[in-house]
N, C-alpha and C positions, 0 to 999 in steps of 0.2 A: 722301589717296586719289589714285591716279594717274589720268591721263586715260582710259586703257583700262578701268580698273575702273569709273570713273564712267559710261562708255558702256554697259557691261553691268550696271550696278547696278540691282538690283530693289528697289523701294520696299517696305518691310515692310508687312504688313497693318495695318489700323486696330486700335489697341489694343496694339500692340507698339512698343517703342523699341529700335533697334539701337545698342549701345554699341561693340561690336567686330564684326569680320566674322564673321557667323553666330552671334552671341551676342545674343539678344533678351531684353528685360525687359518684362513685362506692365505697362501703364500704371496698372493698379489698385494697384500698389505705391506710387504717389504720391498716392493718395486718402486724405483724412483721415477719411472716412466709409465704413462697411462697406456694400456693396451689399445690397439686400434678398435674402432667401433665394431667392425665385423668379426674381430677375433675374440672379443669378450664373451659373446654368447657361446662360441665353440669351447672356450676355456671352462665356463661354468657347466655346460652340459656334460662334458667329459668327467668332471669331478663328481657331479651328482649321480650320474649313472653308475659309476663304480661304487659310490657310497651306498646306494640302495641295494646293490648286489651283495655287498659284504655285511650290511646291517638291515636285512630284510624285515626283521621284527621290530626295528627301532622307529621312533618318531623323531622328527627334527624341528628345531627352532633356530631361526637365523636372527642375529642382532647386527644391525648395520649402523656405523657412525658416519654421519653425513650432514650436510647443510642444505637448507631449502625445504619447501613444503611440497614440491612436485614429486610425484611417484617416481622412484628410482628404477633404473634398468634391472638391478638385482631383484627387486620385488616382482617385476613382470616375469622374469625367467623362473624364479622359485615358485611362483604361483602355479606354473604348469606341473610342478612336482608336489603340490599340496603342502608346501612348507611355509608357515607363517613367518612374517618378517616384522621386527620391531626396530624402528629408527630412533637413534639417540643423536643429539647434536655433537659436533666435533669439539666444541669449546664453549665456554661461558664468558662472554665479553672479552674475547681474545685470549683467555687463559685456558689451557687444555685440562681443566678440572671441571667436572659437572657439578651442578648444585646438589646439596645434600639430599634433597627429596628424590632426585633422579638416581643418585647412588643407591639409596635405599630401595628404590623400585627395581633397579638392575639386580641387586643381591637377592631380593625375594623372588623375582622371576626365575633366575637361574637355579636357585635352591629348590623351588617348587617343581621346576621342569625336570631336574635330574633325580628328584626323589620319587617321581611317579613313573608309570609304565614299566613296572617290574625292574627298575634301575637299568633300563636299556635306552632311555632317551638320550639324545645327543644335542649339544648346543654348538652352533656354528657362528663364529665371530668374523665379521667383515667390516672393512672401513674403506671409504673412498680416499682419494689422494689428500694427504695432510691430516688424516684421522688417526694415525698410529699413536701419537702421544696420549690421546684420550683412551684408546683401546688398551694400551699397556697399563695405564693408570687403573682402569676399572678391573682389569684382570688381576692386578696386584691386590686391589681391595678385596676381591673375592678370595684370594689365597689367605689373606689376613682374617677375613670373615669366617672361613671354614677352618681356621686354626692350623692350616697346613704350614704356615710360616708365622713367626712372631716378630722378627725384626723388620720394621717397615723399609728402611733404606736397603737392606740386603735383598728383600723381596723385589723391590723395584729394579735393582741391578740385575737380578736373575732373569727377569722378563726382558729387559732391554738387551741382554746378551744374545738373545735369539735373533735380533735384528742386525743388519750390517753395522759396522763400526762407524760412528758419526752420523747415523741415520736420524737420531733425534734432533741434531743441530740443523738439519735441512728443513725441518717443518716448524721450528720454534726459534725465534730470534733470541728469546730469553731462556735461561735454564729454568724449566717449570718444576723441577723436583722439590724445592722448598715448599711451595704451596701444595703440591701433590702429597708430600709426606705429612703435612699438617692435616689434610683430610683423611689420610690413611690412619693417623692417630685418632681422629674422630671415630672411624670405623672400629678401631681396636677397642675403644671404650664401650662399644655395643656389647662386647663379650663379657663385660664386668658390670654393666648397668642394666637393670631390669626395664627401665624406660628409656628407649632410644628411638629416634633422636629426641633430645630434650626440647622443651618449648623454646622457640626462637624469640628472644627478647627484642623489644623495640627500644633502641638506644639512640642517643644523640652523639654522633662522632664530633667531639669537641675540638680537638686540635691534634696536630702531628708535630712531634718534637724530634729533631735530628741532632744527635750528639756526635761530634767529630765530623767535620765537613768533608764530603767526598770530592775528589778532584776530577772535574769534567771539562776544564778549559786550560788555556795557557797561563792563567792567573792563579792556578791552584785553588779553584773554587767552583761555584755552581750558581745557577739562577733557577731555583726549583719552581715548578708549576704542578699543581695537584689536580687530579681528576678522580671522581668516584662513580662507580657503576653499581646499580642495585635496584631494588624495588622502590618505586616512587610512592612513598607513603602519603604524600600530599596531593597526588594526582587522582583522577577519577578511577583509573584501573590500577589498584595497588599491586596486583599480581604481575604486571608487566615490568620487565627490567629495562632500564635506560640509564643514560648519564644523568645523575642526580646532583652533581656538583662539579664545577670547573672554575678555576681561577682565570680571569681574563688575560689574554695575551697583550701585554703592553711593553713598550720599550723601556718604561721606567720601572720594570720589575726588578726588585732588589737583587744585587749580586753579592754573594757571601764568599769571603776568602778565608782560607785556613789560618792566615796570619792575623786576621782581624777578629774573628769570633770562633767560639767552639760549639755553640748551640744555636740551632734554628728552630723557632716556634712559628708554626703556621696555623692561624685560627681558621676553623672550618665551620663548625656548628651545623651539621647536616644530619637529619634523622635517617637512621638505617635500621634494617631488620632482615634477618636471614643471611643469605650469601651476598658478600660484598667484595668488590674488586677495587683496590686503591692503587692508582698509578702516580708515581712521582717522576716528572719529566724535567730534564735540563733544557731550558730554552736559550738558544744561542742568540747573538745579536740580530741575526736574521729570524724574524718571527716564524717563518715557514720551516726553519731547520730545528728539529727536535731530536733529542737523544734520551732514550729511556734510561733513567737512573735505576729504578727498581719497581717491582710490582708485588702487591700482597693480596692474597685471596683468603678470606676467613668467613666463618659463620658466627653470628652474634649469640647463638645458643651456648657457645663454649667460651665466651669472654668471662673471665674471673676478675673480680675487684675493679671492674671498669677500666682495665688497662691491658694493652697487648704490647709486650716488650720483645723486640726482635734484634738480632745482630746480622752481620753480613751473610751468615750462613742460612738465615731464616727468611730471606727475601729473594725473589726472582730477579736476577741481574743478567746483564749481557754475558755471553760466553767469553771467557778470557779477560774479564774486566775486574777481577778480584783485587788487583793491585791498586785500583783507584780508590778503594775504601780503606781508611785507617784501621788499625787493629782494634781500636776501641770504638769503632762506629756502632751506633745503636739507634734504632728507630722505635719511638714510643708513640702508640696510638692511644689517646685518652678519650674516654667515653663518660657520659653522665646519663641519668635517667631522663626519659622524655619530659617528665614534669619539671625537671631541673634545668631546662634550656634557658640560657641567659636571655635578657631582653634583646630585641634587634639592635645591632650596632649602628653607629652613625656611619655615613658614607666615608669610605677610605680616602684619606687626604695624603699629600706628600709634604713632608717636613724635612728640609735639608737633604733632599734626594732620597729619603727613606720613606717607605710606605708605612703609615700609621693608621690604625683603625680605632673606632670607638671614641671615648672621651680623651681630650688632650691630657698629657701627663701633668701639665701645670695645674689644671683644675683638680686633679686627684690629689696632688701634693698639698694644695691649699686646703682642701677638705680634711685631709689627714692631719695637717698641722693645727687646724681649728679644733678638731675633736681628738685631742691626744688621749683622753681617758677612755675612749671607746676601744674595745678589744677587737682588732681587725682580724677577720677570719682568713682573708686573702688580700694580696696587694695587687689587684688587677682592676679592670673596668667593672667587673661584677660587684666588687665591694663598694665602689663609688656609686653605682646605680642603687645598690641596696641601701646605702646610707641616705642618699637623697630621697629615696622612697619612704624610708622610715621617718626621716625628718619632716616630710610633708604630713605625716599623721600627727594627731593632736597629742598622743601620749608622750612622744619624745620631746615635742615642743614644750609641753607643760613642765617636764622635768628640767629643761634648761631655764625656763622662766623662774621656777622655784629656786634653782641654783643661783641665778642672778640676784634675786631678792635677798637671799641669805648672805651672799657676798657683800652686797651693798650695806646691809645692816651691820655686819662685822666691821666693815671699813668705817662706818659712821661712829661706832663705839670707840674704835681706835683713835679717830680724829678728836672725839670729845675727851679722851683720856690724855692724849698728848697736848691738846690745846691748839691744834692746827685748824686752819680754815682752808683746807686744800680742796679746790673744786674738782668735780669728776670730769674727766676728759675722755673723749673717744680716741681710739688709735687712728682715726681718720682725720682728726683735727690737724690744722696746719701748724708749722713750727712756730709761727708768730703767736698763735693763740696759746700754745703750750708755754712759751716764754713769758707771755703776758700774765697767764694764770700763776706761774711760778713766782714772778716778781710781786704780784699782788699778795700771794701767800706769805712770802718773806716779810713784806712790809707790815702786814697785819700782825704778825708775831712780834716784830720789833715795837710796833705801836703799843701792843698790850703790855709788854715788859716795861715800857716807859711809863705807862699810865699806872700800873700797879706796883712795881718794884723799883723803878728808877727814880733819880732825883733830877733837879733842873739842869745840873751840869752835864749829865748824860744826855738829856734831851737836846741841849745845845750842841753837843758833839755829834749827835746823829744828824741834826739839821745841817751842820756844816759839812758833814760827809756827803750829803746828798747834793749832787750837781743839778744844774738846770735841766740837763737831759733826763736825769733820773726822775725829776719832779714831773716832767711831762709824761713819762712812761707810767708813773704811778697814777697820775690823773686819768690817763687813758685806761689803765687796767681797772681803776675804781669804777669807771663808767660801765665796764664790761664784766663786773664781778658776778652778777647774776646771769649766767649763761643758760640758754634753754636746754632742757634735757635732750640727750641724744635720741635720734629717731629709732624706731623699732628695728630697722635693718642693721643698726650698729650694736645692738645689745649682745650678740654672740661674741664679737671681738672684745667687747668691754668685759664680759664675764670671764673670759680666759685670762686677761691681764690681772683683773682684780682678784680672781681666785688664787693666782700665783702669789700676788702681793700679800693678801690677807693671810694665806697659809704660812708664809715665811715670818710675818710679823707676829702671828699668834704663837709660833714656835719659839721665837727668839726673845720676845718682850714680856713674858708673864712675870718675871722677877725684876724687871727693870723699872726704876722709878726716876722720873725726871728730876734733875738737880734744882734747887731753889734758884729762882731768877734773881740775879743781882747785877748791878752795873759795874761792880768792882772786878769780877772775874772775866769780864768781856765775853760772855757766852751768848750774847744776843745774836751774833751771826752764826755761831756754831749750831744752835738749835734749828735755825731755819734751813741749814744745809744738810741735816741728818736724814730727812725724808725728801725724796725727789719725786716728781710726778711720773706716772707710768709712761714708758716709751711706746712708740707706735709699733705695731706688728708688721714691720718692714713695708709699710705702705700698701699691703695687699688687702683687697676687699674680701670679706667672707662670702661664701656662696650659700644662698638661702633660696629654697624653692618657693 
C-alpha cells in the first residue's frame, strides 16, 4: 500500500476484514460455531449500519457461498439495505472447487462491479458454515486474475493465513489444495490466452493407471474402487451433474499388494466433458467401510495429448497420509476421442480370483499366433476386436485365400521336383492320420525307386524287411491315400504351416539336386526321411468369425 493510500485509508467497520482494496470478508466466516438465530440479525445490522455511514457514496454487492435453493437469512437482511446478493455453491461434488464456468462468472462480476461507480463500489464476501475453503479459493483466483500475485501456491497460502490455524482441516477431510492449484493455473492461462476458457472437449475417460501401489491396509496394499462425477452426456439433461461411473462393490474386488505388482490398470471407458471429479476409494473387507485414497478434479478443456499425469503432490489426499504413498507413486488418467471409444466389453468374469474383463487372454493369444504377419497396433482387447472385425470383411479374407492358393502351388511344385507324394494334412488331423500319411509317403518313394532304378535283389530285400504289421499298415494307408480336402474352417491354420514350410524350402533348396537313385548306396530310406509332414499347431483351433 502506497503512502498516499495509507493516508486516505479508511479502516473497515468491525466485523469485516479487507483482503483487497474494496473487497471485504465477514469475520463470521472464520468462526467454528454458528451464531444463535437471534444474534445473527443483530450482528449483520451493526456491520451494515456502520458500513453505510463510512461509505455513503458507495454501492454494495454481496456474494454468499452456501448450499440449497431456499432463500438465505443473509439475503433477507441485506434486502432491507438494498444490497443485491449472489449465491454460489460451497463445493462441486464434494470438492471445494467451483466449475470453470462459475469461476469465470465470479471473476467477471467482481471486476465489473469494482470498475463502475467511480471506483467506489464495494464487494462483500460471506459464507455459511463450511464454505470457507471455496471462498478462499475464489479470492485467490481473483488475485491471480488481477495479476496482484503470480505464484498460485503462495497466493493460496496468503489467503489461508488470515484464518485460524488448522481452520481448513475442519471443513475438508482431504487436502483440496492440489485441485485448487490446478484450477488457479487454468485462471492464470487467461492472462496469456485471448480465448478463455477454451472449448470443453468431449472425451472418453479410458482408464486409470496407478504406478507404485499405495499402502492402505495391513497387507501393504489396497483394493481400489473408482467413482466419477460430472455431466451425464448420455442422459436427457446433459447440463446436470451426477455420478456417471462407479465400480460395483463386491467382496471379490481385487486386492493389490506392493510385493505382488507395481502397476494397477482400471478400465473405465466413460464419456466426460467439462468439469470432472474422479475419486479413488480403498474398499475394506467390510463393504460399508471406505477410505478415500485420493481425489482429482479437472476440466477437459485443458487436457493435452489425451493424458493427465499426476504424482502424490497433484492429487487430493487425506491430511497426514503422505507416507502411505511411495515416492515414485504416479496416477495416469488416459483419454481418447469420443469417436474412438472401444466396443462394449464383455461382462466381467472372475478367473482364479482375478477380475478379468473383455475377451479372454487365451482367445487373443490364439488370434495373435495365427496372424503373425499382421502388425499389431496394441496388445489389448481392442486389437482383438479390430482384427475379428477386419477378418469378417471380404477384403482381408480374400487376401488370406490368395495366400493359401499361392502356398499350395509352391508346395505342389516342390513335391513334383523332389518326387514325393506327400498328402496335405490339416493341423487338426489326428496323430494316427498323420502317421498313416507319412508311412504311405515313404512306401510310395521306395516303390518308385524299386520300379525305376532298383534290381530284383533290392526288391527282395525290401520285401523281407517289411513285417506283417507293416504290410497291414501299408494296406490301410493305401486305402486312405486320397483323403478329402480340409474344410474351409481349417484353411487358416493350414496356410500358416505351409507358408512357413514353403518359405524355408524355397530358401534352402534352389541349388540342391536330388542324388541319383540307386540300390547300392542304400539311400532309399534316407530320401523318405528328409521331408517330414507338417506338425500340428499345438492342437489349438483357429478363431474365425
